KEPADO-108861 format. One record per residue: x, y, z of N, C-alpha, C, O in turn; residue in one letter. Coordinates in pm, 1 decimal. Example, Ala and Ser with C-alpha at 12.3 -4.5 7.8 and 13.67 -1.06 7.14 Angstrom:
BEGIN
{{1319.0,-569.0,780.0},{1230.0,-450.0,780.0},{1320.0,-330.0,780.0},{1423.6,-331.9,846.5},A},
{{1285.0,-225.0,708.0},{1367.0,-106.0,714.0},{1290.0,3.0,787.0},{1340.9,113.8,803.9},S},
***
This chain:
BEGIN
{{1418.6,5366.4,981.3},{1354.2,5316.3,893.2},{1330.1,5360.7,769.6},{1234.7,5438.0,760.9},M},
{{1386.5,5335.5,673.8},{1404.9,5407.7,543.5},{1303.5,5334.7,440.9},{1336.3,5217.3,424.3},K},
{{1234.1,5358.1,396.6},{1129.2,5433.0,257.1},{1109.8,5465.6,147.0},{1142.1,5583.4,131.6},I},
{{1076.8,5425.4,69.8},{1052.9,5454.0,-70.8},{966.1,5517.4,-134.1},{874.3,5444.3,-171.2},Q},
{{955.5,5627.0,-163.6},{754.7,5697.9,-172.9},{803.3,5852.1,-300.0},{896.9,5870.7,-377.8},G},
{{662.0,5943.3,-254.2},{672.2,6029.0,-325.6},{557.4,6087.6,-337.0},{487.8,6086.0,-438.5},A},
{{524.9,6157.3,-205.0},{443.1,6306.6,-231.8},{432.0,6373.4,-344.9},{514.1,6428.1,-418.5},V},
{{265.3,6354.3,-348.0},{238.7,6397.5,-502.9},{119.0,6540.5,-508.4},{38.6,6549.7,-415.6},I},
{{118.1,6588.1,-560.1},{5.1,6746.8,-509.0},{-116.1,6694.3,-716.0},{-59.6,6726.4,-820.5},I},
{{-184.1,6660.6,-720.5},{-272.4,6593.7,-884.5},{-431.7,6666.4,-876.0},{-541.9,6622.3,-843.6},E},
{{-385.5,6790.4,-919.3},{-506.5,6853.6,-925.4},{-630.1,6894.1,-769.5},{-741.5,6857.3,-732.2},Q},
{{-517.5,6992.8,-720.4},{-471.3,6960.4,-643.0},{-540.9,6929.7,-468.5},{-575.6,7011.2,-383.0},G},
{{-540.6,6728.8,-466.6},{-542.9,6682.8,-373.8},{-343.6,6659.9,-407.6},{-270.7,6668.2,-506.5},V},
{{-320.2,6619.9,-217.8},{-213.7,6575.2,-207.1},{-202.2,6476.0,-151.1},{-300.6,6447.6,-82.8},T},
{{-112.6,6398.4,-148.8},{-117.2,6202.5,-122.6},{15.6,6154.7,-100.7},{122.9,6205.2,-133.7},F},
{{2.4,6098.9,-68.6},{158.1,5988.1,-41.7},{195.1,5829.6,-96.4},{162.3,5719.8,-51.6},A},
{{265.4,5863.0,-195.2},{285.3,5686.6,-259.1},{350.4,5632.6,-160.9},{417.6,5715.2,-99.3},I},
{{357.1,5522.5,-120.7},{487.5,5433.8,-51.3},{500.6,5286.2,-80.6},{420.9,5199.6,-44.7},I},
{{621.1,5267.0,-156.7},{684.2,5136.5,-151.5},{683.2,5073.4,-55.5},{737.1,5108.2,49.6},V},
{{617.8,4961.9,-74.3},{593.8,4836.0,-48.7},{615.4,4692.4,-91.4},{645.8,4661.3,-206.6},V},
{{595.6,4594.1,22.5},{601.7,4432.9,-21.8},{463.7,4415.4,-57.4},{372.1,4490.5,-24.0},N},
{{452.0,4285.7,-144.7},{343.5,4242.8,-267.5},{270.9,4165.0,-145.4},{152.8,4132.7,-158.1},R},
{{361.0,4127.7,3.3},{261.8,4067.7,79.3},{168.6,4181.4,139.2},{101.0,4130.9,228.8},T},
{{143.4,4299.9,125.0},{83.7,4421.7,179.4},{41.4,4385.1,94.7},{-2.2,4272.1,72.5},V},
{{48.3,4515.7,0.2},{-109.0,4483.4,-114.1},{-246.2,4327.9,-128.2},{-368.4,4320.4,-140.6},T},
{{-112.6,4215.0,-114.9},{-229.5,4116.7,-158.0},{-337.2,4078.9,57.3},{-389.7,3981.8,111.8},N},
{{-317.6,4191.0,85.2},{-433.9,4160.0,175.4},{-452.6,4324.1,275.3},{-395.0,4421.8,323.0},Y},
{{-584.7,4251.0,254.6},{-672.2,4388.6,316.9},{-609.1,4454.9,399.7},{-550.4,4562.4,386.8},T},
{{-627.3,4360.3,523.9},{-608.1,4313.9,700.9},{-442.5,4412.3,725.2},{-404.3,4492.4,810.5},S},
{{-397.3,4368.7,634.1},{-253.4,4411.4,646.4},{-148.8,4562.9,583.5},{-68.7,4632.6,645.9},R},
{{-197.5,4570.4,426.8},{-260.4,4729.9,388.2},{-347.6,4781.0,471.9},{-427.5,4688.6,487.1},A},
{{-384.7,4872.8,538.4},{-493.3,4865.8,654.5},{-385.4,4989.6,741.6},{-365.4,5111.1,743.0},I},
{{-329.1,4842.8,818.6},{-208.7,4831.6,908.5},{-108.8,4923.4,816.7},{-128.4,5044.9,818.9},Q},
{{-42.3,4890.7,766.1},{47.4,4950.5,728.4},{12.2,5101.7,727.3},{83.5,5189.5,775.9},V},
{{-169.8,5130.5,633.2},{-158.0,5277.2,615.3},{-190.9,5386.0,762.3},{-189.4,5509.0,767.7},R},
{{-212.5,5308.9,844.5},{-228.7,5368.9,1008.1},{-125.0,5357.7,987.8},{-89.4,5469.1,949.4},N},
{{-33.1,5285.9,986.7},{85.5,5350.2,1085.3},{162.4,5434.9,1001.7},{215.2,5521.1,1071.9},Y},
{{199.8,5451.2,848.6},{247.5,5650.6,774.7},{184.9,5667.3,844.5},{248.9,5645.6,947.4},L},
{{-1.0,5721.0,894.6},{-44.2,5857.5,872.9},{-10.6,5960.0,951.0},{-71.6,6061.5,984.5},T},
{{135.4,5902.9,984.2},{164.3,6008.9,1143.7},{331.1,6058.6,1088.6},{423.9,6124.5,1135.7},Q},
{{305.1,5989.9,973.3},{426.3,6069.0,903.1},{409.7,6113.8,791.0},{494.6,6181.5,733.0},F},
{{288.7,6080.2,739.8},{218.7,6168.6,613.0},{111.4,6278.3,657.6},{31.6,6299.6,566.3},F},
{{91.3,6341.2,753.3},{-40.0,6329.9,778.0},{-140.1,6428.5,734.2},{-81.3,6523.9,683.3},P},
{{-266.0,6443.4,733.5},{-299.0,6449.3,695.2},{-302.8,6522.5,471.8},{-292.3,6611.4,387.3},N},
{{-341.4,6298.8,534.2},{-314.2,6295.2,312.8},{-336.5,6211.9,286.5},{-253.0,6132.5,329.7},M},
{{-453.6,6139.3,200.1},{-446.4,5945.5,154.2},{-284.6,5886.3,133.0},{-203.0,5934.0,54.2},P},
{{-268.6,5803.7,198.1},{-212.7,5743.9,167.4},{-172.5,5599.6,65.9},{-201.8,5487.2,106.6},I},
{{-113.8,5617.7,-47.2},{-138.1,5531.2,-160.6},{-9.2,5394.2,-144.1},{112.0,5414.6,-151.9},I},
{{-79.6,5246.8,-118.4},{37.6,5157.4,-74.5},{72.8,5128.2,-218.6},{-31.2,5126.1,-284.5},L},
{{184.2,5103.9,-295.8},{237.5,5061.8,-420.9},{378.8,4951.4,-422.6},{495.8,4981.7,-399.1},M},
{{315.3,4799.3,-463.3},{365.2,4709.9,-489.4},{461.0,4667.6,-617.1},{459.8,4774.4,-678.5},S},
{{522.6,4600.8,-675.8},{515.2,4536.8,-725.7},{523.7,4382.8,-766.5},{585.9,4317.4,-682.9},Q},
{{478.9,4313.4,-868.6},{499.2,4162.3,-946.4},{575.0,4160.7,-975.7},{654.4,4251.7,-952.3},D},
{{611.9,4030.5,-1065.5},{717.4,3959.9,-1020.8},{813.1,4001.4,-1207.6},{927.0,3968.9,-1241.2},S},
{{684.9,4096.8,-1305.2},{728.0,4132.4,-1381.5},{756.7,4286.6,-1396.4},{798.4,4347.5,-1494.9},N},
{{723.1,4332.4,-1272.3},{738.9,4460.1,-1224.8},{627.0,4573.9,-1254.1},{628.3,4694.6,-1277.9},G},
{{483.4,4423.8,-1233.2},{361.9,4516.1,-1288.7},{287.5,4598.8,-1178.6},{200.7,4552.1,-1104.9},T},
{{330.4,4720.8,-1177.5},{209.9,4795.6,-1027.5},{95.0,4779.5,-971.5},{-16.0,4779.5,-1024.8},P},
{{135.4,4759.8,-816.0},{-7.4,4727.8,-819.4},{-42.5,4805.9,-667.2},{1.9,4750.5,-566.6},H},
{{-118.2,4928.1,-651.8},{-148.8,5016.5,-527.9},{-323.2,4948.4,-471.1},{-417.7,4883.3,-515.7},Y},
{{-278.1,5018.5,-345.0},{-401.6,5021.0,-239.5},{-450.0,5120.7,-182.7},{-371.4,5171.6,-102.8},Y},
{{-542.4,5167.2,-190.6},{-575.9,5317.9,-157.9},{-702.7,5348.0,-250.0},{-763.7,5278.1,-330.9},G},
{{-721.2,5502.7,-198.1},{-785.5,5597.5,-233.1},{-809.4,5524.2,-409.3},{-713.5,5492.9,-479.8},R},
{{-975.4,5507.1,-458.0},{-1014.3,5443.5,-578.0},{-962.2,5597.0,-673.7},{-1010.3,5568.5,-783.4},K},
{{-905.2,5713.9,-689.5},{-959.4,5810.2,-754.2},{-857.6,5855.2,-803.1},{-845.7,5928.0,-901.6},D},
{{-764.1,5804.2,-721.2},{-549.8,5895.6,-667.5},{-535.1,5742.0,-757.5},{-481.3,5742.6,-868.2},I},
{{-616.8,5547.8,-664.6},{-547.8,5481.7,-755.7},{-566.4,5478.4,-913.9},{-468.9,5425.7,-967.4},V},
{{-664.8,5520.2,-1003.9},{-674.3,5498.6,-1138.5},{-590.1,5607.4,-1184.6},{-488.6,5586.1,-1251.0},K},
{{-621.2,5699.9,-1158.0},{-478.6,5810.3,-1170.7},{-330.8,5736.2,-1162.5},{-278.3,5712.1,-1271.2},F},
{{-272.5,5705.0,-1064.5},{-112.4,5643.6,-1032.9},{-174.2,5490.4,-1163.1},{-158.2,5372.6,-1131.2},L},
{{-220.2,5519.6,-1258.6},{-250.4,5353.1,-1360.9},{-209.6,5412.1,-1431.2},{-91.7,5395.4,-1462.3},Q},
{{-287.0,5510.2,-1490.7},{-218.6,5627.3,-1567.2},{-123.4,5666.2,-1674.5},{-144.9,5707.0,-1788.6},S},
{{15.5,5637.6,-1593.3},{104.3,5709.4,-1573.2},{228.9,5626.5,-1596.5},{209.0,5561.4,-1699.0},I},
{{340.4,5602.0,-1549.8},{470.4,5538.5,-1586.9},{532.5,5550.6,-1422.2},{515.4,5657.2,-1363.2},R},
{{592.0,5456.4,-1364.9},{676.9,5465.7,-1243.3},{773.1,5544.4,-1257.4},{806.1,5589.1,-1147.6},L},
{{848.7,5592.3,-1359.4},{953.7,5683.7,-1351.0},{894.1,5828.8,-1358.6},{954.7,5935.9,-1362.4},D},
{{708.9,5794.2,-1360.1},{702.4,5993.3,-1425.0},{716.6,6006.8,-1236.9},{755.1,6118.1,-1200.9},Q},
{{694.7,5926.3,-1146.0},{639.3,5977.3,-1006.9},{778.0,6046.8,-960.0},{872.4,6040.9,-1038.8},I},
{{791.9,6100.2,-858.5},{934.8,6158.3,-731.0},{962.9,6091.2,-685.1},{977.5,6121.8,-566.7},P},
{{995.6,5954.7,-715.8},{1088.4,5912.2,-580.8},{1110.8,5967.7,-480.3},{1078.1,6086.4,-478.3},W},
{{1161.5,5921.4,-380.9},{1287.4,5980.0,-303.9},{1260.1,5914.9,-181.1},{1150.6,5875.4,-141.1},K},
{{1346.1,5909.2,-137.5},{1349.7,5799.9,63.2},{1352.7,5865.2,139.6},{1398.7,5978.2,123.1},E},
{{1294.9,5814.0,281.8},{1231.3,5915.3,366.5},{1276.1,5829.2,535.4},{1232.7,5732.8,598.4},Y},
{{1353.8,5902.1,548.2},{1362.2,5804.3,718.4},{1219.8,5822.4,782.9},{1132.6,5886.4,724.1},H},
{{1207.1,5786.5,858.3},{1092.7,5716.8,962.1},{1149.2,5702.5,1024.5},{1264.2,5672.9,992.3},I},
{{1118.9,5710.5,1139.4},{1134.8,5648.6,1339.4},{1063.9,5628.0,1379.6},{1068.0,5591.1,1496.9},Y},
***
């Protein structure tokens, strides 16, 4: 499976941000399920899920301090890449 995401180090914190469908970030139980699954591919780091609404506005799910940071930057500032996970 291919996913879009980034691993970022900011203020000494390494975290992963992963692009998901809006239906994932709309429902807490689904978001928790997806984050738990992704921990095997991004061990020992907080995982933030990001989706976009129909206007392209990003919506984040995860650790509040990291979400606040991400809300302060533009999407094109994130070093996105494609990950192949199995």
